[in-house]
C-alpha positions as CSV (number, residue, x, y, z in Angstrom):
1,X,92.7,42.2,125.3
2,X,92.4,38.8,124.8
3,X,89.9,37.9,121.9
4,X,88.3,34.6,121.0
5,X,86.5,34.4,117.4
6,X,84.6,31.8,117.1
7,X,85.2,30.1,113.8
8,X,87.7,30.8,111.1
9,X,85.9,30.6,107.7
10,X,84.7,33.5,106.0
11,X,83.7,36.2,108.4
12,X,85.6,35.0,111.8
13,X,88.6,34.3,109.8
14,X,88.6,37.5,107.8
15,X,88.1,40.1,110.8
16,X,90.0,37.8,112.9
17,X,93.1,37.7,110.5
18,X,92.7,41.3,110.1
19,X,92.9,42.0,114.1
20,X,96.1,39.3,113.9
21,X,97.8,41.2,111.5
22,X,97.5,44.3,113.4
23,X,99.1,42.8,116.2
24,X,96.0,42.1,118.3
25,X,96.1,39.1,120.8
26,X,93.3,36.7,118.8
27,X,92.8,32.8,119.2
28,X,90.4,31.2,117.2
29,X,88.0,28.8,118.3
30,X,88.0,26.0,115.1
31,X,86.9,22.1,115.0
32,X,90.1,19.8,114.8
33,X,89.8,19.7,110.7
34,X,90.3,23.6,110.3
35,X,93.0,23.6,113.3
36,X,94.9,21.1,111.5
37,X,94.5,23.1,108.0
38,X,95.6,26.3,109.7
39,X,98.8,24.7,111.3
40,X,99.6,23.4,107.8
41,X,98.9,26.1,105.6
42,X,98.4,29.3,108.0
43,X,95.3,31.6,107.8
44,X,95.3,32.7,103.6
45,X,93.5,35.8,102.9
46,X,92.6,37.2,99.2
47,X,91.0,40.5,98.2
48,X,91.0,43.8,97.0
49,X,92.5,45.2,99.8
50,X,96.0,42.9,99.6
51,X,96.3,39.5,100.4
52,X,97.9,38.4,103.4
53,X,98.5,35.4,105.6
54,X,98.9,34.9,109.2
55,X,101.4,31.7,109.0
56,X,100.6,30.2,112.5
57,X,97.6,31.5,114.2
58,X,96.5,30.9,117.4
59,X,93.7,28.3,117.8
60,X,91.9,26.1,120.6
61,X,89.6,23.9,120.5
62,X,86.3,23.5,122.7
63,X,87.8,21.1,125.1
64,X,90.9,23.0,125.2
65,X,89.6,26.4,126.5
66,X,91.2,26.7,130.5
67,X,90.3,30.3,131.2
68,X,88.1,33.3,130.1
69,X,88.4,35.5,126.9
70,X,87.6,39.4,127.4
71,X,85.9,39.9,124.0
72,X,84.4,36.8,122.1
73,X,83.7,37.7,118.5
74,X,80.9,35.2,117.3
75,X,80.9,34.6,113.5
76,X,79.0,31.2,113.2
77,X,76.1,30.3,111.0
78,X,72.8,30.5,112.7
79,X,72.1,27.2,112.4
80,X,75.4,26.6,114.4
81,X,74.6,29.0,117.2
82,X,73.8,26.0,119.9
83,X,76.5,24.3,119.1
84,X,79.1,27.2,119.3
85,X,77.8,28.4,122.5
86,X,78.6,25.3,124.1
87,X,81.8,25.3,122.4
88,X,82.9,28.7,123.9
89,X,80.6,28.8,126.9
90,X,83.9,28.2,129.0
91,X,85.6,31.2,127.8
92,X,82.9,33.2,129.0
93,X,83.7,34.8,132.6
94,X,82.2,37.8,134.9
95,X,83.9,40.6,132.7
96,X,83.6,39.1,129.2
97,X,81.8,40.8,126.2
98,X,80.5,38.7,123.5
99,X,79.7,40.6,119.7
100,X,78.1,38.5,117.9
101,X,78.1,39.2,114.0
102,X,75.1,37.2,113.1
103,X,72.3,38.6,110.9
104,X,68.6,38.4,112.1
105,X,67.7,38.7,115.4
106,X,66.7,35.4,117.6
107,X,70.3,34.7,118.3
108,X,70.1,37.7,120.6
109,X,67.5,36.2,122.8
110,X,69.2,32.7,122.3
111,X,72.8,34.3,124.1
112,X,70.7,36.5,126.6
113,X,69.1,33.5,128.1
114,X,72.5,31.7,128.5
115,X,74.6,34.2,129.6
116,X,72.7,37.3,131.0
117,X,71.9,40.5,128.3
118,X,74.6,42.4,130.1
119,X,77.3,41.1,128.4
120,X,75.5,40.7,125.0
121,X,76.3,43.6,122.4
122,X,74.3,44.4,119.2
123,X,76.5,43.9,116.4
124,X,76.7,43.0,112.4
125,X,79.3,43.2,109.8
126,X,79.4,43.8,105.8
127,X,81.5,41.9,103.9
128,X,80.9,39.3,101.1
129,X,83.3,36.9,101.4
130,X,83.9,33.0,100.9
131,X,85.9,30.1,101.8
132,X,86.9,27.9,99.1
133,X,88.2,24.4,98.5
134,X,91.8,25.6,99.4
135,X,90.8,26.7,102.8
136,X,91.5,30.4,101.4
137,X,89.6,33.1,102.4
138,X,88.6,35.1,99.4
139,X,86.5,38.8,100.1
140,X,84.5,39.2,96.8
141,X,83.9,43.3,97.3
142,X,85.6,46.0,99.1
143,X,83.3,46.4,101.8
144,X,84.5,45.4,105.0
145,X,83.3,46.7,108.3
146,X,81.8,45.7,111.8
147,X,79.2,47.9,113.8
148,X,78.6,47.3,117.2
149,X,76.9,49.3,120.4
150,X,75.3,48.8,123.4
151,X,71.8,47.8,123.9
152,X,71.2,48.9,127.4
153,X,72.9,51.6,129.6
154,X,74.8,49.5,131.7
155,X,76.9,48.7,128.6
156,X,77.8,52.6,127.7
157,X,81.4,51.8,129.7
158,X,82.5,48.9,128.3
159,X,81.2,49.7,124.8
160,X,84.5,51.5,125.0
161,X,86.7,48.5,125.3
162,X,85.3,46.9,122.9
163,X,86.5,49.6,120.2
164,X,89.8,49.6,122.1
165,X,89.9,45.8,121.2
166,X,88.9,46.1,117.7
167,X,90.1,49.6,116.3
168,X,93.1,50.0,114.2
169,X,92.7,46.7,112.1
170,X,92.3,47.2,108.5
171,X,88.5,47.5,108.3
172,X,85.7,50.1,109.1
173,X,85.0,50.0,112.6
174,X,81.7,51.9,113.5
175,X,80.1,52.2,117.2
176,X,76.4,52.8,116.7
177,X,73.6,54.3,119.2
178,X,71.0,52.8,117.1
179,X,73.0,49.6,116.5
180,X,69.0,47.4,117.1
181,X,67.5,49.7,114.2
182,X,70.7,49.0,111.9
183,X,70.5,45.1,112.6
184,X,66.7,45.1,111.5
185,X,67.5,47.3,108.4
186,X,70.5,44.8,107.3
187,X,67.9,42.2,108.2
188,X,65.2,43.7,105.8
189,X,67.8,43.8,102.8
190,X,69.3,40.7,103.4
191,X,66.1,38.9,103.9
192,X,64.8,40.6,100.2
193,X,68.1,39.6,98.7
194,X,68.3,36.2,100.1
195,X,64.2,35.6,99.3
196,X,64.8,37.0,95.8
197,X,68.0,35.6,94.5
198,X,67.2,32.0,96.1
199,X,63.9,32.2,94.8
200,X,65.1,33.0,91.3
201,X,68.0,30.9,91.3
202,X,70.3,34.1,89.8
203,X,72.1,37.3,90.8
204,X,70.0,40.3,91.1
205,X,70.8,42.1,87.9
206,X,69.1,39.1,86.0
207,X,66.1,39.1,88.0
208,X,65.6,42.7,87.5
209,X,66.0,42.6,83.6
210,X,63.4,39.3,83.5
211,X,59.7,40.0,83.3
212,X,58.2,40.5,86.7
213,X,61.4,40.4,88.5
214,X,61.6,44.1,89.5
215,X,58.4,43.9,91.0
216,X,59.2,41.0,92.6
217,X,62.2,42.6,94.2
218,X,60.7,45.5,95.3
219,X,57.2,43.8,96.4
220,X,59.5,41.7,98.7
221,X,61.4,44.9,99.7
222,X,58.4,46.7,100.7
223,X,56.8,43.2,102.6
224,X,59.9,43.2,104.7
225,X,60.0,46.8,105.7
226,X,56.7,46.2,106.6
227,X,57.6,43.8,109.4
228,X,60.3,45.9,110.6
229,X,57.8,48.8,111.0
230,X,55.1,46.7,112.8
231,X,58.2,45.7,115.4
232,X,59.1,49.3,115.8
233,X,62.2,49.4,113.9
234,X,60.7,51.3,110.7
235,X,63.6,51.7,108.6
236,X,64.9,55.2,108.1
237,X,64.4,56.9,104.8
238,X,68.0,57.3,104.2
239,X,68.5,53.4,104.3
240,X,65.7,52.8,101.9
241,X,66.3,55.0,99.4
242,X,70.1,53.4,99.4
243,X,68.3,50.2,99.5
244,X,66.2,51.0,96.3
245,X,69.3,52.1,94.3
246,X,70.7,48.8,94.8
247,X,67.7,46.6,94.1
248,X,67.1,48.5,91.0
249,X,70.5,48.3,89.2
250,X,70.0,46.1,86.1
251,X,73.9,45.3,85.7
252,X,74.1,44.2,89.3
253,X,75.9,40.8,90.2
254,X,74.8,40.9,93.7
255,X,73.7,37.8,95.2
256,X,73.2,36.4,98.6
257,X,75.3,34.0,100.4
258,X,72.5,32.1,100.7
259,X,72.4,31.5,97.3
260,X,75.9,30.3,96.9
261,X,74.9,27.7,99.8
262,X,72.2,26.5,97.8
263,X,74.3,26.1,94.8
264,X,76.7,24.0,96.8
265,X,74.3,21.8,98.6
266,X,75.1,23.2,101.8
267,X,72.5,24.0,104.9
268,X,71.1,27.8,105.0
269,X,70.2,30.3,107.1
270,X,66.6,30.3,106.3
271,X,64.9,29.8,109.2
272,X,66.7,32.5,111.3
273,X,66.5,34.8,108.2
274,X,63.3,34.3,106.4
275,X,61.3,32.2,108.5
276,X,61.8,34.4,111.8
277,X,61.2,37.4,109.9
278,X,57.5,36.0,108.8
279,X,57.2,34.9,112.6
280,X,57.3,38.7,113.5
281,X,55.1,40.1,111.1
282,X,52.0,41.4,112.4
283,X,49.8,39.7,109.7
284,X,51.3,37.2,107.7
285,X,48.9,37.4,105.0
286,X,50.3,40.4,104.2
287,X,53.6,39.2,103.1
288,X,52.9,36.3,100.7
289,X,56.1,37.1,98.8
290,X,58.4,36.2,101.8
291,X,56.2,33.1,102.6
292,X,56.8,31.8,99.0
293,X,60.5,32.5,99.2
294,X,60.6,30.4,102.9
295,X,58.6,27.6,101.1
296,X,61.2,27.5,98.4
297,X,63.9,27.2,100.6
298,X,62.2,24.8,103.2
299,X,61.5,22.4,100.0
300,X,65.3,22.6,99.3
301,X,66.4,21.8,102.9
302,X,64.1,19.0,102.9
303,X,65.2,17.6,99.6
304,X,69.1,17.9,100.6
305,X,68.7,16.3,104.3
306,X,66.6,13.8,102.3
307,X,69.6,13.2,99.7
308,X,72.2,12.6,102.6
309,X,70.5,10.4,104.4
310,X,69.6,8.3,101.0
311,X,73.6,8.5,100.6
312,X,74.2,7.3,104.4
313,X,72.1,4.8,104.0
314,X,74.0,3.4,100.7
């Protein structure tokens, strides 16, 4: 099966690299700069499961796609979704399957409207990784998994082909019968982590150890769970218990990738992860902590864009 991985950053580069390493037919859709970088240095991954290098990864740019692919693994940032759609649209044929690994839910409707819901699977990944200044993908923790599932009965048969396309690649692969619920659960946890760590500008353990910190984190978690429940996807007891354990660890160095984006002055997925969650609240007055986190991130985005405009005018 021919697989197109949209992007070769921390997520797409890691999972796509693992697929390449195991002999799968993978092509990376990248911009010109990343294509040159990969041509010169190869695709390099460093992490707890061993370092590896794909010396000559197959790459393509948007204007070079000539025929459809069987599976599209979508790993872009949420704020780049529309641009990514335009770039990979020529790769979508009548039997193409699209597996998005974005967080949140808004992207599903966007993809459904453009390509049809029958082509778009539910999916999520668990990985903590970053792309460093050398263009090297650094996996920060051992977790590395993709979970996917059919969103409608008509996709059940083709879901098996997705599994065949991604299996035996050196990362954990899970097929779920409750993929939308699992996506909501991840969204709840991620919004809590991103909201808390960005608001306080520090790792989870430091926040919990600070006066009022644990109340902040657990309060935000409760608000996010309430939004999910109102939408019909109340998180399961096992998820809540596991999350509470992680969110109460005083020595935790965990922080959201969104905070790493803030720390390096990069754009964030605040609208997709925090803002869209607020829009789905049954009563926004009941989620003041989540709204506060969104206000904080919105101010950051305003100031970041203002600084870019000032720099451009000099």
